[in-house]
Structure formats: structure tokens, C-alpha cells
Steps between C-alpha positions, in 0.01 A plus 500: 500500500126496466341160553223598260753581229713187566237250620683185395862542618661165454683359802759389246589862439619539859698176516787668319718399211736296717218265598403456138856414407535255785182321389632481147828349622310236695291401200807485282670267743196272495488504120860389484476217751442142406239271649634167381531319172260453212136453598327220313129483566209432266587646161135461391379750765608857430495725810447863400572773756321825427370817664227519230609838358219736414256291714531227238441183700189415299688555174795289616253221590356519153844484342576194709183334388584569140850351550367189673244449222780498242739297718274263702799309637623816677350672805565855618481599867446874538642632830421836658864602562436852629301818463769666288832426328697568817312240697553246225876576510506452879331163461735398221805597711371274778460208258853556365628456855358152531125490421305348217565684174227591253527410132405851384533822703395852413784751542470875450738718311696576822545139613601274213854638455603420855399136455675482163818647649495235774405215261181410683275527195560306180633654176229391256675509164610133495140393568323705234529244218375201703207704638415639153537868601505754218704773672489733201126548546542675833506881489869591466507746788329256735720196422806722505422607857591149619838474330823492699837362411372377166221290652121526546393461865117538481221549249268804507154453653324791674682784328404861518606855448391820666235720350359835612147482634301822520150608602329645196235689696758672720717578199200670329415703813860621517482607133767254391520321166378141497844343501791418727771762553782519244763558767530511879563874471162532331338288773667726759294779343183290488526367853400816686208559255373146564545545874299818480189319377545213751577666831463322835660163552540419131807528284581563138747211497574195710827303521528151646711450810819293526310177545280584204783544250578872524853424378358336190248772412745787561774344286354628173443856628859499621618413152305785342683747728822356355582299808515131585537269797809346338689446176541121519693457831600870530257676735362838402332634813741794528445600137347853490227385264399216733497741793284740294247219445493431876450870571198501265348217706566685825362831379183353348414346837639741756519844332230517235296238685317347204643147533493238776649162582208255483562130582159415351531725200301280263205486744533874575493579130191293439327670792592853384740579787784560259450633151799329336760235561774302335388138522567163356294368214425227753293763688258541210265232616463623858485869397228428247303314765551756773424800278182353344223760530727746690797601286544526122869448449743506213850365455798626308876479462718617786661837431804430285664810350792381288556191715336169594261584784380158610633153564364151489452299816305210642606140534621187323491132571815315607598143581719402801833350405491222760199307375533200271536543122166322449331757723677782319384386159133477604525827687625675186229334294245651741657850482509486123135396485352762732694774325410400144316743274147396591568473870700819543218676311242356738709592807566852372136579429403391848781673694641791300847345462657523156502195272847347509487342157541681168244270339235612756457815294344283229276314742141594392373537858793730586450717194133538581576575865748776412253666262245519781742595780723790401623544862665155473643575157692795652758271658562303178538819297745641759731194498740648241558789742602278792847384582657247742517589864808629677711233665482680835135412533467158345839332540608621844337288775255722686569790259130559432420553871816694577428747219129506576557567867726795420243642261230444762706694754534788255120509452376422845767652720599786270857365526782674315541336161879495494514342846241236418665413169840491666375239745341297220826503305709395800275208585482376139873535444572286806274222371651520151856479636438220745234285336505555123843599377676185630246280316493680163665328206860609456 
């Protein structure tokens, strides 16, 4: 393969699916192991582990200052727990095996279920009344994402969905309407036209790699082809419609050559290296900054003919089960505060994440922000067209990376779709049979 066409081949893509599954098994074992009894500690000091999603450390510091101003008897210690959600999970696994536990930990959509299944995070329902949490004010889809076995295991925080980013100038040069494609078949017609006006080492479309959530961003497109990663615990990688979706990915990169795997797709889009991308709403801030003065961009719904074409994602805030009840109550009080209407509005405007409270829509600053920032409003308008993610990605330990690695191999190595999907299915089924099925409620 040409190094100029595939300049950022991830080492992860060559590690193989077996390695990804082995890593998932190791993390699952850690998540299920105990590190002693209940940890007491100072209930007046709340330790918050975060990766600062959307480069939000300044905003998190401001939220903490607001909380401490309202509750001067409480102190919050913000800890840099990793560069991304995976690093936070690795650190949390280590703490579960005997280290000092935080009071609040950020967990992405692909991590919380494993901890809930193993009982290492706290079901929050019995604490809502004492902490004064109005659960009904959270966006239904978001709060529903943390339900399992009739209990709530986290509260939504940095929540997002995918939107389609496109370069308006390139679209105009290619003679395309100023909108996102209605279907992936339509985009398959547009791609070569866009590529024709770009040429060189630029691409009409960029996909993230396995590490940068290719399995997440490709899930919606897979649905629109009629496929899926799974139907609850039944895997669907051999389904002809799922294979057809994978073949589209392969052809767009290796046959028609208008798409590319781009680990830094948000940066590449802002710099004009790719003309479109599926990205998180959490990318809005960085894309707007990177594209300033260089790229006029628009956003729109993902292609969605007759089916939901996008899914929600991001992270919630959870509480370890082995800390004292006093620590749990203050931790939940903190989570409730930093996700209230005013604070989720502030956080959303700064980062691009979606407000997690229904009442935030009535917040004056949020309403004014949406009227001035139509690219942000896209995600909120698209929410009714999203649906919950497939179990294979979010509930199977390591599922995100196993699926993403297989998709990456299809794109970067031109691997046969049926073979790649067969390996994905085999790896996931083994994990389901050995690690999940025995623990599911009977």
C-alpha cells in the first residue's frame, strides 16, 4: 500500500483481533477483583477522576469552584486520570485491585457496564432522594443508557452524538448542494466528484482509526444498510446487510479511493486535508479553532434513509461501590450539581457536548447560544433520529476495539470483509460466553 495514501497506519491494526480480545479479558478480570473492604477516608473531600473530555479541564475547574462556593464545607480534588477514557479505565482497574479509590470517576459508554456487571460501581437509585437528585430532568435517552437490571449505574455528563462535518468550499467546487448526503449511496456518488477537485494527498472523507472510535462512528452507517453489530446478545456480523456495510467501507477506501483512515480526523478536517468526516459533537470546539480562517464548514445529520443513522456516545459519572456511604452521598451531590441545567449549559457551550438536562433548553444562555451557533444545534435536532448502541460494542468488554480493529484492517489492509467480520464475531462470542453470560440475571 502507498505510504502517502495511508500515512497514519495504526500499530493497533497489526496487533490482530486476538490481542485485542486478550487485553479485554485482562481488564475484565481486574474489574471483577476485589481490593479489600470499604474505604473510609475524608467524606468532605471529593476526589474526581477525569480525562477532561473535549479539552475541558478549565471548565471542570470552574464547575468545581462553583460547587465549592455553594458547599464551602466540601472540597473537590480534580485528578488527571488519563488522556482518554481507556486510560481512566486502566487506572480505575488498578485502584479496584487494591489502590485508593476515587469518589467520582468518568466512564465512557463502553466501560460502565463491565463495572456494573461486576458490582464495582454503585447503583445510584437508593441515594437519589438523600442527595436531592431530580432524575426525571435528565434527557431520557441519556439516563436510559445507564440502566441495567432495573438500576441506574451512572449519570450522564459529557454526552455526545455524531454529526456529519463537511467543507462548504469544497462542496461548492464539486457542484454539490450545501447539505449532507441523504444516504451513503448518494455519498458514494459524491465521493469521486469531491476527490476530483481535491487531488493529491487529500481525501473526500476521513474515518477515525480503531483507537479513535471507528467502531462508534461506523455503527450508524451500518444500521442504514440494514445491518447491525448485534441484536442484544445475538451477534450480526455474518448478516448480509452488515457485510454490505463493511464492503462499502472497503470500496470507498481501496477501490474508489475517496476515503481514508485518519487517526487525527478532526485536526485533518480543520486543516483541509479531508473534506468531510463523521465526528463527535465534542469535536466542535477543536474543529472550529483549527479551521478558523482556513475552512468554512457546515454540519448536518448523518445519512439516515428510513432508519436511525447515528447513535449517542460519550461518558457518564459513576461512584465506586467500596467507598463509605458518606462519601457516596457527597459524591452524588457533586455529580448532580455539575450536571444541573446552568452547569450543563455552560459545559456544553464550551465543549460541544450536548446538555444532559431537559431544563437546559430553557436556560437563557443556552437558547441564545443555539440561535448563534447552528452547527451545535444540529446534534440536538438529530437526537430523535438516534438510538441506543448495539450490545456488541458497549457491553462486551473490549468490544469497541475488537470491532474497530477489524474495520481498520478492512480499510488499511484491504482485508476481505467476511473474513474480518468472522474473526470479530468469534472473538466477541468467546467473551460473551465466558465472561458475560454466567453473570447475567437468570
